[in-house]
N, C-alpha and C positions, 0 to 999 in steps of 0.2 A: 545291291542296296546297302547303304551305310547304316550301321547301328549307332553310330556316334551322333550326338546332337549337333545340328548345324548352327544353332544359336544358343548362346548363354545369355540369360537375362538377370538383371538386378533392378531394384527400385530405389529411387532417390526422391522421396516425397511423392509428388504427383507426376514424376518423370519416369518412363520406362527406359532403361538402358539396355540396348540390344547389341550383343557382341558376336558377330559371325565368327565361327571357329574355322571356317574354310570357305573357299570360293564355291559358289553354287553352280558354276559352269559344268562341272563333271557329274552333277547329280540330276536325277530325273525328277519330274514333277510329282510323281507318286511319293518319293522320299521327302521332298520339301513341303508339300501341301499340308500335312498334319502339323508340322512345326510352325508354319505360317498361321494356321488356324489357332494354334496355342498362343501365338503372339497377339492375334486379334482378340482372343478371349481375355487376355490380360488387359487389353485396352477397353474392354466393356465396362470396367469399373468407372464410375463417374469421376473419381478423383484422378484417373490416369489421363492427363491432357497433353503431355508432351512426350517426345521420343528422341533419344540420342542414340545414334548408330555409330559405334566405335569400330572403325575398319582397320585397326592396328594389325590384325592377323590376316588381312586380305590384301595382298600386294596389288592385285588387279581384279577387276570385276566387269561383268557385262550386263546384258539385258535382264538376266534372271535376278541379279541382286537389285538392279534398278527397279524392277517390277515389285519386289518385296518391299522396298523402301517406299515406293509410290502407294502401295496398298496401305501401309501404315500411315502415311501422310493423309490419305483419303479418309481414314478413320478418325484422326484427331483434328484435322483442319476445320470441319464444320463446327466443332466445339470451341474454336478459337485457339486450338493447340498448334504446336509448331514442331518441326523435325529439324534436327541439326546433326551433321556428320562431323566426325573428328578422326584424326590420325589417318587422313586420306593420302595415299601415295601420289606422287606426281602423275603417274598414268591414270589413276582414279580421278584426279582433279581434271585432267584433260577429257576423260569420258563424260564427266558431269558438265563440263563447259560445252562440249560439242552437242550433247543431248539437251542442253539448256535446262537441266534439272538444277543447276546452280542458282537459277532464279527462283526456285521453289523452296529450296532447303539451304540453310545457313551452313557454311563449311568453316569449321574451327580447327585450330592447330592441336588443341588438347581436349581431353575429356572434361576437365574442370571448366574450361571456357565454354564448351558446348552445353554443359549442365547449367551454367549461368545464363546463357543465351535462351535456352528453352524454358528454364525456370522463370526468367523475367517475363517471357511471353505468357507463361501460365499463371502469373500473378504472385510468384514466390519472391520473397525479399532476399537480397544478398546478405 
């Protein structure tokens, strides 16, 4: 079991920035679940309406990461919120394309671009 946090988070106005620190593939659900619950708790606040997932530290990912992102999307989508991913590796882009999650989530090249995308959806001005 890992004692290291799987996700680092930051806030940018009403957007929660989630930065995975490692791939979830090697971790068990018992390790990941409390950290996902923490992310969901941060989205309980009414002003938290968007999520940016910065995958810069994750070269590849599988169903575990997709499920985490999907859970976050399900939390914000009913409120009109949006999820954007940034710094996605070429392999990650292919995973998103094949799984068709690229139709749910915006994929951006940079964190700033993703924050603008989600912020615009959340009603923030540029």
